[in-house]
Every structure is written in C-alpha cells, then in structure tokens.
N, C-alpha and C positions, 0 to 999 in steps of 0.2 A: 643415664642421659648424657649426651655430649655437652661439653662446656661451651659457653658462648665465645665468639671470636675474641672479644675483649681487647685489651690494650697491650697484650703480651707482644713485644716487638720481636719480629722474626730475626734470627741471626743471619749474618751474611753467609752464604749467598742465596738465601731462601726468599721465595715469593709465594703468593697463594692465588687460587682461582676458585670460582664457585660454579658448580654444575647447574644445569637447568632445573634440577629438582631441589636445589638449595644446599646440597652437600658441599663442604669446603675441602679442597685438596691443596697440598703443598708441593712446590716445585723447587728442587735444587737446581738453580740456574747454571751451575758449573757442569753437573753430571747429567742434567735433564731427567733425573729420577723423580718420581712422584710418590706421595704417601698420603693416606687419610689422616695420619697422626701429626699433631703439631711438633715440629722439630725440637722445640725447647722443652715442652711439657710431656710429650709422648701420649697426649690425650686427643681423642677425636674432637672436632670443633663444630659447633652449631652456628650457621650463618644468621639465624633468627628468622629465616623465611624458608618455606618449603612449598613447591608446586606439587600438588597431589593429583593423581589421575582420577580420583573419585570425586573431585570438586567440579562444579560447573565451570565452563570456559571463562577465563578472566579472573578467577578467584585463586588465592593462595593462602596458605596457613603461615602465620607468624607466631613467634614465641617471645614472651617477656623474659627479662633477666632471671626471673624466678622459675621459669619453665612452663608457665601457663600458656596455652595456645589461644589464638584469636584468628579471625578470618579477615582477609583484605580483598576488596574488589577494586 
C-alpha cells in the first residue's frame, strides 16, 4: 500500500499534483520530469482520496492514516 502524503517536505525543485483518480505524482520543476515516486523517499504516495469508476456519481473513496477505506459524497 502506498504511504500517505504526510509531512515529508519535498526537496527543491520538486512539487506535486493529484490526478483526478487520486493518484499523486511529483514534478521536477527544473527538468519538467514527472514520477509516481516521492523524490525523497522513493515510495508511491496516497493522497487519501480516490475517485473510482465503480462508485455512483459524486462519491469517492477516502483512506484513513491506517489505510482503512471510507466513502464520501
């Protein structure tokens, strides 16, 4: 399971974005390269929310820090 985004500060020159499905990606602002892995930890990151195609419109799945899922409307 991916780690939560947490408070790990991104090193310069990195920033991050979140896809519409909740996946977090990282952007090197100097080279414009992107990666799914946190530039400091090398781990994928969980945004805490995921929009799933199998849920009714307007619903999304969220995750607690412990990894338990819940649903949000």
